[in-house]
C-alpha positions in Angstrom: -155.9 -34.6 -28.9 -158.5 -37.1 -28.2 -161.5 -36.6 -28.4 -164.4 -36.2 -26.3 -166.0 -39.5 -27.7 -162.3 -40.8 -27.5 -161.6 -40.4 -24.3 -165.7 -41.6 -23.2 -164.4 -44.9 -24.9 -160.9 -45.3 -23.3 -162.4 -44.3 -20.1 -165.1 -47.0 -20.8 -162.2 -50.3 -21.9 -160.4 -49.5 -19.0 -163.3 -49.8 -16.5 -164.1 -53.4 -18.1 -160.1 -54.2 -17.6 -160.4 -53.4 -13.5 -163.6 -55.2 -13.7 -162.4 -58.8 -15.3 -159.7 -58.4 -13.0 -161.4 -57.8 -10.2 -163.4 -60.6 -10.9 -160.8 -63.5 -11.8 -159.1 -62.9 -8.3 -163.0 -63.2 -7.0 -163.9 -66.6 -8.7 -160.0 -67.6 -7.8 -159.2 -67.3 -11.4 -156.0 -65.0 -10.1 -154.4 -65.2 -7.1 -153.4 -63.1 -4.7 -150.0 -64.7 -5.4 -150.3 -64.1 -9.0 -151.3 -60.5 -8.2 -148.1 -60.0 -6.2 -146.2 -60.7 -8.7 -147.6 -60.0 -12.1 -148.4 -56.1 -10.6 -151.4 -55.7 -13.2 -152.5 -52.2 -14.1 -155.4 -52.4 -13.4 -155.0 -53.2 -9.9 -151.7 -50.8 -9.3 -153.9 -47.3 -7.5 -156.0 -50.4 -5.3 -154.6 -50.2 -1.6 -153.2 -53.6 -0.8 -155.8 -54.5 2.1 -158.5 -53.4 -1.0 -156.9 -56.5 -3.3 -156.6 -59.0 -0.6 -160.6 -58.3 0.4 -161.6 -58.3 -3.7 -159.9 -62.4 -3.1 -161.8 -65.7 -2.8 -161.1 -67.0 1.1 -160.2 -63.1 2.3 -163.2 -61.2 4.2 -162.7 -58.7 6.9 -162.4 -60.7 9.8 -158.9 -62.6 7.5 -158.5 -59.3 6.9 -157.8 -58.4 10.4 -155.8 -61.1 11.2 -153.5 -60.3 8.6 -153.6 -56.6 9.2 -153.4 -57.4 12.4 -149.9 -59.5 11.3 -148.4 -57.1 9.1 -148.7 -54.4 12.1 -146.6 -56.9 13.6 -144.5 -57.7 11.4 -144.1 -53.7 10.2 -145.8 -54.4 6.8 -148.5 -51.7 5.3 -151.3 -52.9 3.9 -152.8 -49.1 3.0 -149.6 -49.5 0.0 -151.1 -49.3 -2.9 -149.9 -51.7 -5.7 -147.7 -49.8 -6.9 -145.6 -48.1 -4.4 -145.2 -51.5 -2.7 -142.1 -53.1 -2.9 -140.9 -56.4 -3.4 -140.6 -57.7 0.3 -143.9 -56.2 1.4 -145.6 -58.5 -2.1 -144.1 -61.0 -1.0 -145.3 -60.6 2.7 -149.1 -60.2 1.2 -148.4 -63.0 -1.9 -147.3 -65.9 2.0 -149.5 -64.9 3.8 -152.7 -64.6 2.0 -152.1 -68.3 1.5 -152.9 -68.9 5.7 -149.2 -69.3 6.8 -147.7 -71.2 4.0 -144.5 -70.4 3.8 -141.9 -67.6 2.1 -140.8 -70.3 -0.4 -144.0 -70.8 -2.4 -143.4 -67.1 -3.0 -139.9 -68.4 -4.7 -141.5 -70.8 -6.4 -144.6 -69.4 -8.0 -141.7 -66.8 -9.2 -140.9 -69.3 -11.4 
């Protein structure tokens, strides 16, 4: 059984890891395609739309456009990263790259 101090330390480590991933995404060091492909555990509980908002170049206007397109195509951006299937993650990766063809996903997966 973990002590209160050990639990507090672990909690701090998890928060720091999440902060690092969020900041890397915001700085452009990590792309949406990277996140969709690698599914970092630090973002597993985040909704796809939240992850998109963390990314460089995606603001509320871009998110609105993506969400409109997602609804039209039957994609749910309210799913968490952990619960999104490959086709949903593939759609997010391809469409977050400003209309880049889905073939890019295949190249990114190599």
